[in-house]
VOGU-3710 file (C-alpha; in Angstrom, 3 decimals, decimal comma):
1> xxxxxxxxxx> 23,385/-50,911/-3,883  21,726/-52,753/-6,274  17,963/-50,573/-6,093  20,425/-47,879/-6,431  22,034/-48,770/-9,692  18,604/-49,897/-10,819  16,802/-46,119/-10,385  20,221/-45,250/-12,392  19,332/-47,153/-15,198  15,966/-46,395/-15,414
11> xxxxxxxxxx> 16,843/-42,841/-15,242  19,262/-43,038/-18,088  16,930/-45,422/-19,820  14,114/-41,853/-19,737  16,593/-39,905/-20,402  16,954/-40,449/-23,493  13,812/-38,408/-24,283  16,306/-35,692/-23,808  17,051/-35,772/-27,803  13,585/-34,841/-28,430
21> xxxxxxxxxx> 14,757/-31,593/-26,738  16,637/-30,671/-30,145  13,627/-30,031/-32,179  11,993/-28,365/-29,083  14,353/-25,625/-28,580  13,985/-23,883/-31,655  10,384/-23,818/-31,286  10,321/-22,856/-27,759  12,721/-19,936/-29,017  10,216/-18,782/-31,686
31> xxxxxxxxxx> 7,406/-18,587/-29,123  9,805/-16,655/-26,886  10,728/-13,999/-29,520  7,434/-13,683/-30,987  5,587/-13,143/-27,867  8,140/-10,524/-26,507  9,769/-7,824/-27,687  13,247/-9,556/-28,176  13,013/-11,806/-31,292  16,959/-11,116/-31,741
41> xxxxxxxxxx> 18,229/-11,623/-28,393  16,036/-15,210/-28,330  17,234/-15,995/-31,637  20,409/-16,736/-30,694  18,941/-18,629/-27,678  19,480/-21,969/-29,063  23,513/-21,266/-30,297  23,782/-20,113/-26,206  22,194/-23,590/-24,947  24,124/-25,778/-27,475
51> xxxxxxxxxx> 27,336/-23,995/-26,406  27,082/-22,889/-22,818  25,118/-25,323/-20,904  26,912/-28,611/-21,783  30,423/-27,070/-20,360  28,130/-26,293/-17,374  26,240/-29,051/-16,980  29,880/-30,978/-17,312  31,538/-28,908/-14,463  28,671/-30,411/-12,508
61> xxxxxxxxxx> 28,169/-33,967/-13,617  31,020/-34,704/-15,379  30,523/-38,521/-15,534  28,820/-40,224/-18,576  25,411/-42,339/-17,813  25,946/-46,100/-17,520  25,191/-48,439/-20,025  22,024/-50,352/-20,245  22,518/-53,582/-19,944  21,636/-56,195/-21,837
71> xxxxxxxxxx> 18,587/-58,345/-19,966  17,154/-54,734/-19,483  17,400/-53,626/-23,431  15,901/-57,208/-24,536  12,934/-57,074/-22,263  9,820/-56,968/-24,686  8,322/-53,714/-22,744  11,725/-51,875/-22,695  12,315/-53,079/-26,255  9,231/-51,619/-27,678
81> xxxxxxxxxx> 10,143/-47,782/-25,702  13,670/-48,064/-26,911  12,303/-48,099/-30,506  9,475/-46,590/-29,763  11,347/-43,660/-28,544  13,171/-43,183/-32,311  10,129/-43,365/-34,094  8,353/-40,278/-33,093  11,503/-38,269/-34,957  9,987/-37,671/-38,364
91> xxxxxxxxxx> 7,081/-35,875/-37,251  9,221/-34,240/-35,063  11,986/-33,193/-36,991  8,902/-32,149/-40,014  7,119/-30,060/-37,216  10,190/-28,259/-36,039  10,740/-27,048/-39,769  7,102/-26,234/-40,413  7,152/-23,797/-37,071  10,843/-22,561/-37,306
101> xxxxxxxxxx> 9,983/-21,618/-41,585  6,928/-19,973/-40,412  8,901/-17,829/-37,873  11,540/-17,426/-39,703  9,799/-16,167/-42,662  7,453/-13,718/-40,503  9,415/-12,176/-37,981  10,951/-8,862/-38,202  14,636/-9,970/-37,359  17,603/-7,417/-37,872
111> xxxxxxxxxx> 20,210/-9,618/-40,179  22,389/-10,695/-36,689  19,053/-12,095/-35,716  18,016/-13,953/-39,170  21,231/-14,927/-39,846  21,533/-16,565/-35,731  18,002/-17,965/-36,327  18,827/-20,221/-39,288  22,135/-20,985/-37,857  20,081/-22,381/-35,252
121> xxxxxxxxxx> 17,576/-24,187/-37,068  20,256/-25,779/-38,921  22,724/-27,022/-36,288  18,988/-28,514/-34,251  17,939/-30,124/-37,462  20,845/-31,591/-38,442  22,003/-33,263/-34,906  18,574/-34,375/-34,451  17,832/-35,783/-38,004  21,128/-37,185/-38,733
131> xxxxxxxxxx> 21,462/-38,549/-34,723  18,203/-40,527/-34,971  18,949/-41,127/-38,447  22,473/-42,770/-38,346  21,435/-44,377/-35,325  18,272/-46,179/-37,639  20,082/-47,247/-40,225  21,922/-49,726/-38,504  18,989/-51,500/-37,503  17,991/-55,074/-38,632
141> xxxxxxxxxx> 14,528/-54,485/-39,130  13,513/-52,831/-42,802  11,185/-50,505/-41,599  13,751/-48,544/-39,663  16,208/-48,238/-41,872  13,542/-46,528/-44,281  12,826/-43,984/-41,566  16,590/-43,712/-40,634  17,041/-42,423/-44,815  13,834/-40,389/-44,256
151> xxxxxxxxxx> 15,076/-38,742/-41,762  18,304/-37,959/-43,274  16,389/-36,583/-46,675  14,968/-33,879/-44,639  18,955/-32,883/-44,584  19,032/-33,553/-47,806  21,831/-36,500/-46,890  20,245/-39,741/-47,833  23,542/-40,398/-49,665  25,174/-40,294/-45,849
161> xxxxxxxxxx> 22,485/-44,022/-45,818  24,616/-45,321/-48,550  27,813/-44,353/-48,326  28,004/-44,604/-44,893  27,472/-48,289/-44,772  29,128/-49,513/-47,529  32,446/-47,305/-47,385  32,739/-45,150/-44,102  32,161/-48,485/-42,028  34,033/-50,794/-44,459
171> xxxxxxxxxx> 37,224/-48,545/-44,990  37,468/-46,743/-41,877  40,501/-45,991/-40,895  42,338/-46,270/-44,486  42,824/-43,922/-47,037  39,490/-45,364/-48,678  37,230/-43,287/-46,089  36,765/-40,214/-47,057  35,363/-39,330/-43,708  38,413/-40,521/-41,859
181> xxxxxxxxxx> 40,457/-37,483/-41,256  44,185/-37,592/-42,074  46,588/-36,469/-39,502  47,850/-32,299/-41,149  44,353/-32,653/-42,806  42,360/-29,216/-42,383  38,684/-28,988/-41,075  38,268/-27,152/-44,628  39,498/-29,536/-46,379  38,303/-32,057/-44,938
191> xxxxxxxxxx> 34,784/-30,684/-45,476  35,088/-29,465/-49,159  36,399/-33,360/-49,639  33,275/-34,781/-48,346  30,385/-32,364/-49,717  31,836/-33,717/-53,029  32,405/-37,568/-52,258  29,268/-37,810/-50,427  27,713/-37,421/-53,794  30,011/-38,935/-55,798
201> xxxxxxxxxx> 30,594/-42,072/-53,742  27,202/-42,732/-53,245  26,725/-42,677/-57,254  29,001/-45,484/-57,937  28,087/-47,833/-54,842  24,321/-47,374/-56,022  25,255/-48,256/-59,554  27,666/-51,100/-58,447  24,548/-52,421/-56,116  22,110/-51,968/-58,755
211> xxxxxxxxxx> 24,466/-54,072/-60,820  25,053/-56,712/-58,825  20,965/-57,679/-57,960  20,116/-56,652/-61,221  17,508/-54,110/-60,495  16,086/-51,184/-62,677  17,140/-47,519/-62,444  14,185/-46,769/-61,007  14,818/-49,136/-57,628  17,848/-47,247/-57,137
221> xxxxxxxxxx> 17,805/-45,913/-53,382  19,876/-43,013/-53,482  16,688/-42,369/-56,374  14,623/-42,984/-53,185  16,124/-40,469/-51,188  16,992/-37,249/-53,719  13,437/-37,828/-54,475  12,038/-37,291/-50,560  14,451/-34,497/-50,316  12,886/-33,178/-53,746
231> xxxxxxxxxx> 9,795/-33,560/-52,129  10,450/-31,397/-48,739  12,216/-28,982/-51,053  9,255/-28,518/-53,657  6,996/-28,374/-50,017  9,017/-25,192/-49,088  9,080/-23,564/-52,243  5,088/-23,751/-52,470  5,094/-22,509/-48,707  7,775/-19,416/-49,192
241> xxxxxxxxxx> 8,805/-20,125/-52,763  12,453/-18,755/-52,893  12,741/-17,905/-49,011  11,252/-20,836/-48,515  13,505/-22,749/-50,630  16,794/-20,868/-49,307  15,867/-21,917/-45,844  15,431/-25,549/-46,821  18,562/-25,263/-48,367  20,731/-23,807/-45,456
251> xxxxxxxxxx> 19,241/-24,661/-42,565  20,268/-28,569/-44,608  23,539/-27,574/-45,376  24,352/-26,137/-42,071  23,194/-29,762/-40,649  25,117/-31,665/-42,881  28,706/-29,080/-41,964  28,168/-29,820/-38,586  28,037/-33,597/-38,984  31,226/-33,379/-41,362
261> xxxxxxxxxx> 32,577/-31,416/-38,274  31,761/-34,110/-36,078  33,615/-36,807/-38,507  36,582/-35,073/-38,233  36,877/-35,124/-34,714  36,015/-38,493/-33,965  38,606/-39,749/-36,721  41,274/-37,581/-36,764  44,644/-39,586/-37,430  43,892/-42,714/-36,485
271> xxxxxxxxxx> 44,380/-45,429/-38,887  44,424/-48,864/-39,360  47,479/-51,032/-39,215  48,422/-53,235/-42,553  49,782/-56,352/-42,597  52,639/-57,832/-45,138  50,341/-58,898/-47,720  48,524/-55,236/-47,368  45,573/-56,475/-45,429  44,153/-54,251/-43,050
281> xxxxxxxxxx> 43,317/-55,407/-39,315  39,668/-55,673/-38,362  38,059/-52,495/-37,067  38,094/-51,926/-33,101  37,180/-49,455/-30,874  40,809/-47,307/-30,424  39,988/-46,402/-34,750  37,508/-43,406/-33,415  37,672/-41,164/-30,535  34,875/-41,386/-27,739
291> xxxxxxxxxx> 33,508/-38,877/-25,352  31,658/-40,424/-22,161  29,698/-37,050/-20,942  26,465/-37,049/-19,127  24,599/-34,258/-21,464  25,548/-35,252/-24,659  24,892/-39,158/-23,995  21,515/-38,456/-23,051  20,781/-35,792/-25,373  22,425/-37,317/-28,749
301> xxxxxxxxxx> 21,208/-41,115/-27,804  25,162/-41,749/-26,987  26,461/-41,232/-30,834  30,328/-39,834/-29,264  30,962/-43,239/-27,531  31,692/-44,121/-31,145  34,694/-46,592/-30,583  32,445/-48,922/-29,749  29,858/-48,233/-32,511  32,371/-48,784/-35,069
311> xxxxxxxxxx> 33,921/-51,981/-33,434  29,652/-53,307/-32,786  27,885/-50,991/-35,187  24,592/-53,206/-34,731  24,950/-52,326/-30,897  21,929/-50,673/-30,020  22,279/-46,713/-28,366  21,623/-48,074/-24,941  23,740/-50,331/-24,534  27,175/-48,542/-26,006
321> xxxxxxxxxx> 30,031/-47,958/-23,588  33,167/-46,364/-23,967  35,524/-48,901/-22,309  35,479/-52,024/-24,433  34,227/-55,136/-23,259  34,102/-58,429/-24,709  30,743/-59,534/-26,351  29,717/-63,043/-27,832  27,872/-61,614/-30,664  26,286/-58,031/-31,666
331> xxxx> 22,849/-57,415/-30,147  20,223/-56,296/-32,433  16,725/-55,633/-32,029  14,344/-57,956/-33,179
//
């Protein structure tokens, strides 16, 4: 029994490598389209995998993966593995964007094939960069947080790093958090509000932080991520002129909208109670909807176990659970 449990834990740990299928699938789709007479058919392959494979796998293996014990996560070798698994994400993301742009730009798609491939790239680009970026910006190490910001900048979403930490986690479940969908709020109104507020609120937070620390404008964190997004956009323009700009912009927009859709589902209608003095109750696992599902647990490094993430924002992804259990203190990587 103990031996069987250990195997499951090791399988789960190695299974998190599945997140690198996200940049690999659009590349595979492009390779198949380039080497067969059916580029338009294979342009739809990533969308078919994203929305067809999970229900099929869930029917076969409906249970989620087991959380990795704290004792294993904190051993030097495994601790390096869990962090190192995330460190290759930036070259993987940039490599995927470069390949998919070259393919989209040169292959003879028809109209629907071109749109399908662009949707595929945006979906997978956003899922990969934002999922890993979200994990990294919660780490205690400065280099990890920097890498998280760089990943977010590849989809033009460096503002997320600012507002997610300073607004969303602080005010989740209250009217002060624009990323918490109110009951009966439509997803269209929610996405539109988030597209605007992620920019305006990030500017306000950044200005307040500069004033609090006495730093100059050029030391702005938001300016840094905007500059990197500008760098990726400039490279896209240099490689493909207006078509490169279009590809870079649309894949980023699709990825951002996919995140807003996910946020809408993860927080819809959940609110924190107020006491007589108007103070909100502490954040706990009931202030976000969670999902436990074998394939998504591995491919999205437990992103959908969102309740515990909000209760313990620095809990590392291998240890996240869907049912809360008391812990003495949040765990961070040293």
